Legacy VTK file of the C-alpha trace (Angstrom):
# vtk DataFile Version 3.0
C-alpha trace
ASCII
DATASET POLYDATA
POINTS 391 float
9.690 -61.503 96.394
12.842 -59.295 96.496
12.617 -56.002 94.706
15.646 -54.848 92.768
16.734 -51.711 90.981
17.594 -52.048 87.298
18.656 -49.363 84.867
17.592 -49.078 81.264
20.713 -47.043 80.479
23.149 -49.449 81.908
24.366 -52.969 81.235
26.751 -55.364 82.889
28.356 -55.814 79.444
30.137 -52.498 79.034
33.716 -51.373 78.499
34.365 -50.675 82.212
33.406 -54.182 83.357
35.255 -55.810 80.468
38.338 -53.791 81.453
37.956 -54.859 85.194
37.643 -58.543 84.254
40.549 -58.391 81.795
42.876 -56.624 84.273
41.957 -59.077 87.048
42.822 -62.086 84.831
46.091 -60.472 83.618
47.196 -59.602 87.174
46.408 -63.110 88.398
48.381 -64.710 85.557
51.321 -62.355 86.107
51.404 -63.052 89.913
51.317 -66.817 89.334
54.035 -66.606 86.680
56.289 -64.371 88.826
55.762 -66.746 91.783
56.906 -69.728 89.742
59.907 -67.924 88.282
61.241 -66.042 91.347
59.617 -67.482 94.450
59.682 -71.244 93.967
62.997 -73.028 93.814
61.992 -75.561 91.204
64.568 -77.558 89.245
62.263 -78.868 86.455
64.736 -81.480 85.282
64.968 -82.968 88.785
61.224 -82.727 89.194
60.463 -84.716 86.005
63.184 -87.191 87.025
61.498 -87.692 90.375
58.125 -88.185 88.651
59.638 -90.772 86.319
61.360 -92.465 89.203
58.099 -92.503 91.184
56.198 -94.237 88.412
58.919 -96.881 88.212
58.061 -97.977 91.733
55.115 -100.331 91.920
53.496 -98.439 94.841
53.438 -95.044 93.150
50.021 -95.609 91.638
48.606 -96.392 95.074
49.948 -93.132 96.519
48.564 -91.211 93.528
45.192 -92.904 93.959
45.122 -91.966 97.671
45.953 -88.292 96.942
43.278 -88.049 94.239
40.747 -89.846 96.493
41.244 -87.255 99.185
40.933 -84.454 96.581
37.671 -85.855 95.291
36.360 -86.455 98.849
37.236 -82.882 99.869
35.134 -81.360 97.088
32.289 -83.873 97.638
32.126 -82.767 101.277
32.270 -79.063 100.290
29.181 -79.639 98.073
27.347 -82.027 100.422
27.582 -79.626 103.391
25.672 -77.097 101.322
23.189 -79.314 99.419
22.359 -81.508 102.444
21.111 -78.393 104.356
19.088 -77.454 101.224
17.673 -80.925 101.007
16.496 -80.693 104.628
14.327 -77.808 103.398
12.984 -79.863 100.511
15.172 -78.284 97.834
16.790 -80.910 95.661
19.768 -80.166 93.474
20.545 -82.188 90.361
23.711 -84.249 90.367
25.046 -82.413 87.268
24.579 -79.081 89.039
26.512 -80.329 92.045
29.374 -81.411 89.789
29.452 -78.016 88.003
29.431 -76.213 91.336
32.295 -78.342 92.693
34.497 -77.985 89.587
33.959 -74.205 89.417
34.744 -73.906 93.109
38.035 -75.857 92.516
39.095 -73.394 89.895
38.115 -70.273 91.944
39.886 -71.609 95.012
43.113 -72.177 93.008
43.271 -68.805 91.297
41.966 -66.275 93.918
43.793 -65.065 97.017
42.295 -65.987 100.416
39.186 -67.477 98.718
37.645 -64.013 98.327
35.557 -65.071 95.381
34.373 -68.522 96.589
32.045 -67.169 99.238
30.170 -64.744 96.899
30.034 -67.459 94.265
28.531 -69.940 96.750
25.877 -67.393 97.731
25.111 -66.778 94.013
24.922 -70.524 93.331
22.534 -71.116 96.293
20.327 -68.238 95.020
19.951 -69.937 91.630
18.001 -72.665 93.470
15.275 -70.356 94.823
16.830 -68.909 97.920
16.646 -65.188 98.675
19.911 -63.242 99.051
19.558 -63.157 102.837
18.830 -66.862 103.191
21.626 -67.873 100.779
24.025 -65.665 102.791
22.785 -67.173 106.069
23.414 -70.717 104.804
26.864 -69.853 103.416
27.868 -68.053 106.604
26.725 -70.972 108.748
28.721 -73.400 106.529
31.858 -71.191 106.723
31.412 -71.053 110.531
31.499 -74.878 110.671
34.642 -75.102 108.496
36.367 -72.529 110.711
35.461 -74.378 113.916
36.800 -77.626 112.460
39.988 -75.909 111.351
40.660 -74.599 114.866
39.965 -77.937 116.531
42.388 -79.678 114.193
45.023 -76.937 114.326
45.349 -76.542 118.157
47.426 -79.699 118.731
49.658 -78.828 115.726
50.071 -75.235 116.992
51.023 -76.428 120.524
53.543 -78.900 119.002
55.095 -76.101 116.943
55.373 -73.819 119.959
57.263 -76.513 121.852
59.803 -76.503 119.025
59.911 -72.716 118.516
63.587 -72.520 119.406
64.475 -74.564 116.344
62.614 -72.124 114.111
63.575 -68.700 115.439
67.293 -69.367 115.021
67.144 -67.987 111.453
65.194 -65.233 109.763
63.058 -67.478 107.485
62.031 -69.747 110.391
61.294 -66.713 112.609
59.077 -65.191 109.819
57.145 -68.435 109.404
56.719 -68.745 113.225
55.290 -65.248 113.363
52.958 -66.026 110.430
51.791 -69.194 112.213
50.874 -67.104 115.269
49.109 -64.503 113.164
47.212 -67.150 111.257
46.157 -68.851 114.522
45.012 -65.551 116.000
43.011 -64.711 112.889
41.438 -68.157 112.958
40.404 -67.658 116.606
39.059 -64.117 116.032
37.099 -65.260 112.992
34.782 -67.248 115.264
33.197 -64.181 116.984
33.052 -62.521 113.551
31.015 -65.349 112.059
28.768 -65.383 115.152
28.296 -61.623 114.873
27.677 -61.920 111.128
24.922 -64.481 111.856
23.249 -62.845 114.853
23.954 -59.099 114.620
21.478 -57.350 112.329
23.541 -54.147 112.045
26.602 -55.997 110.801
24.501 -57.922 108.283
23.128 -54.614 107.039
26.583 -53.060 106.641
27.933 -56.123 104.718
24.823 -56.192 102.486
25.240 -52.434 101.730
28.835 -53.016 100.636
27.885 -55.836 98.297
25.003 -53.763 96.843
27.422 -50.871 96.168
29.687 -53.306 94.273
26.707 -54.637 92.300
25.586 -51.090 91.508
29.112 -50.243 90.324
29.056 -53.284 88.027
25.637 -52.379 86.682
23.997 -55.432 88.157
20.548 -55.302 89.767
20.833 -54.242 93.358
18.771 -53.315 96.478
18.470 -49.685 97.586
19.575 -48.517 101.027
15.978 -48.494 102.214
15.247 -51.995 100.859
18.441 -53.372 102.472
17.620 -51.759 105.826
14.094 -53.222 105.760
15.347 -56.724 104.887
18.233 -56.995 107.352
17.220 -54.677 110.259
13.434 -54.169 110.318
12.416 -57.664 109.192
15.671 -59.281 110.422
15.448 -61.908 107.714
19.048 -63.091 107.726
19.250 -63.161 111.503
16.180 -65.374 111.641
17.349 -67.584 108.771
20.838 -67.966 110.297
19.316 -69.097 113.556
17.206 -71.558 111.646
20.341 -73.179 110.161
22.452 -72.760 113.319
19.996 -74.447 115.652
19.136 -77.235 113.179
21.161 -79.718 115.269
20.778 -82.614 112.824
22.233 -80.666 109.906
24.830 -78.897 112.054
26.145 -82.127 113.614
26.215 -84.174 110.370
27.858 -81.425 108.353
30.265 -80.588 111.176
31.432 -84.204 111.474
31.901 -84.414 107.679
34.040 -81.204 107.709
36.040 -82.471 110.738
36.694 -85.746 108.883
37.932 -83.829 105.818
40.126 -81.491 107.861
41.637 -84.366 109.791
42.748 -86.486 106.835
43.432 -83.900 104.173
46.871 -83.063 105.606
48.022 -86.613 105.012
48.269 -85.915 101.273
51.752 -84.340 101.552
52.948 -87.609 103.130
51.446 -89.488 100.168
53.284 -87.155 97.745
56.594 -87.780 99.490
55.958 -91.521 99.440
55.207 -91.263 95.705
58.916 -90.677 94.839
60.403 -93.092 97.348
60.916 -96.871 97.335
58.365 -98.499 99.611
61.015 -99.621 102.159
62.078 -95.962 102.654
58.569 -94.643 103.344
58.682 -95.834 106.949
61.497 -93.312 107.602
59.007 -90.464 107.152
57.252 -89.525 110.353
53.550 -89.452 109.363
52.538 -87.474 112.510
55.218 -84.881 111.952
54.091 -84.256 108.390
50.464 -83.998 109.444
51.385 -81.427 112.075
53.684 -79.436 109.747
51.165 -79.186 106.850
48.510 -78.208 109.409
50.339 -75.187 110.781
51.723 -74.244 107.333
48.139 -74.084 106.045
47.166 -71.888 108.956
50.046 -69.518 108.373
49.357 -69.425 104.625
45.636 -68.928 104.934
45.772 -65.097 104.685
48.489 -64.737 102.073
47.359 -62.422 99.241
48.508 -64.738 96.470
46.277 -66.773 94.135
45.636 -70.088 95.860
48.455 -69.185 98.311
50.822 -70.167 95.510
54.487 -70.079 96.457
54.179 -69.341 100.178
52.711 -72.728 101.149
55.569 -74.504 99.390
58.194 -72.442 101.151
56.531 -72.908 104.551
56.202 -76.677 104.322
59.718 -77.041 102.980
61.227 -74.875 105.759
59.194 -76.483 108.530
60.061 -80.018 107.312
63.810 -79.287 107.070
63.912 -77.642 110.540
61.392 -79.648 112.551
61.785 -83.079 111.082
63.480 -85.750 113.214
66.969 -87.097 112.507
65.799 -90.126 110.533
63.729 -87.850 108.224
66.515 -85.411 107.635
68.970 -88.157 106.859
66.459 -89.591 104.352
65.934 -86.218 102.673
69.682 -85.579 102.476
70.155 -88.957 100.862
67.656 -88.224 98.125
68.831 -84.582 97.795
72.340 -85.622 96.850
73.535 -83.374 99.716
71.377 -80.352 98.825
68.822 -80.019 101.593
65.408 -79.010 100.404
65.138 -80.284 96.839
63.464 -83.664 97.714
60.950 -81.824 99.902
60.434 -79.092 97.300
59.764 -81.631 94.536
57.410 -83.584 96.804
55.404 -80.424 97.539
55.196 -79.465 93.857
53.929 -83.008 93.080
51.394 -82.605 95.959
50.278 -79.246 94.563
50.086 -80.728 91.073
47.518 -83.317 92.158
45.645 -81.161 94.707
45.675 -77.737 93.040
46.894 -77.557 89.427
45.013 -80.465 87.956
41.688 -79.460 89.682
42.228 -75.860 88.522
42.718 -76.955 84.862
39.607 -79.175 85.020
37.591 -76.441 86.708
38.666 -73.812 84.161
36.557 -75.458 81.499
33.509 -75.507 83.779
34.147 -71.869 84.785
34.207 -70.786 81.122
31.032 -72.718 80.427
29.219 -71.050 83.349
30.440 -67.562 82.295
29.019 -68.086 78.838
25.793 -69.644 80.231
25.053 -66.862 82.739
26.183 -64.123 80.370
23.501 -65.266 77.926
20.926 -65.269 80.714
21.886 -61.719 81.808
21.780 -60.471 78.231
18.330 -62.079 77.759
17.015 -60.465 80.912
18.421 -57.083 79.844
16.887 -57.438 76.451
13.439 -58.195 77.883
13.770 -55.327 80.413
14.836 -52.788 77.815
11.971 -53.765 75.488
LINES 1 392
391 0 1 2 3 4 5 6 7 8 9 10 11 12 13 14 15 16 17 18 19 20 21 22 23 24 25 26 27 28 29 30 31 32 33 34 35 36 37 38 39 40 41 42 43 44 45 46 47 48 49 50 51 52 53 54 55 56 57 58 59 60 61 62 63 64 65 66 67 68 69 70 71 72 73 74 75 76 77 78 79 80 81 82 83 84 85 86 87 88 89 90 91 92 93 94 95 96 97 98 99 100 101 102 103 104 105 106 107 108 109 110 111 112 113 114 115 116 117 118 119 120 121 122 123 124 125 126 127 128 129 130 131 132 133 134 135 136 137 138 139 140 141 142 143 144 145 146 147 148 149 150 151 152 153 154 155 156 157 158 159 160 161 162 163 164 165 166 167 168 169 170 171 172 173 174 175 176 177 178 179 180 181 182 183 184 185 186 187 188 189 190 191 192 193 194 195 196 197 198 199 200 201 202 203 204 205 206 207 208 209 210 211 212 213 214 215 216 217 218 219 220 221 222 223 224 225 226 227 228 229 230 231 232 233 234 235 236 237 238 239 240 241 242 243 244 245 246 247 248 249 250 251 252 253 254 255 256 257 258 259 260 261 262 263 264 265 266 267 268 269 270 271 272 273 274 275 276 277 278 279 280 281 282 283 284 285 286 287 288 289 290 291 292 293 294 295 296 297 298 299 300 301 302 303 304 305 306 307 308 309 310 311 312 313 314 315 316 317 318 319 320 321 322 323 324 325 326 327 328 329 330 331 332 333 334 335 336 337 338 339 340 341 342 343 344 345 346 347 348 349 350 351 352 353 354 355 356 357 358 359 360 361 362 363 364 365 366 367 368 369 370 371 372 373 374 375 376 377 378 379 380 381 382 383 384 385 386 387 388 389 390
């Protein structure tokens, strides 16, 4: 049983924490609003016109169904890769709890930069099912390691293809900037592998990370472990190291989850092609190079991965639009010019906004309700625990 430090004179529900939460929400909303107003080149009239035009084509509903199917499958795989490992250890999770976790994760992924909240939330969620902090962290770290490996495997061919066309990008400042970001993103992906391995096997690093999180919890007036308790758990007893090895060398769980993640990463990038096809007559869809779009969205996602904007909002649209206009073949560029009325970029921009609408905005709106429900639910539980403790 983990021992924690609580304080009778403190509570999570205080003015300081309310102020932190309020400021975080305000800043997030302001950043998203400024991004839409100044960073994205959206002509709303043309966008709604393209949507209306898309629905007038008989195939539009099929493309929409394919996009939503991949969105649903992505979040199913994100949940299954966690709950399957838990099931192997005889911990069963109710279907309703899996749905709540997935919906909340959708919201947090959409509104936080670089997914900085999703990992702590995943650890918290795993802990609510009986895992210790160290074991929940070990499982989450192992899962993130598998996602990172899959990302690199899928990105390497796209990165090599982009490098062979580098001359087309570096001829202008925007293209050069994106090419640099692609290289930075690829390097950070590669360097993240030894970091995850170190986080799983190196006791001292685990102790340092645990101390940082306990300092944050102490600052927020949540129960936390002392320095001595943390040192004993992560260094002397080496709990997380042992538990990470347990997950890492569970070949059945690792292989099955790894293949599921690889499947998701391989097919997810097709959704931009579906969004472009959504606003085109079916006979024009064949003029879009499916492989090119897969490669472009792949490297754009890599370059955008570490952008400090909520959900990478704004930068992913600019990157995909620029890469498509500069690296697309002649047939594609002619098609885009035809549907742009001579203004290069608007067809691609509208396609990407439609793509984000189905893959990001709608899931975020749905997940917001779940997030509010969980905030209220866990707030009541924390208040109840504080009330019992103070009595």
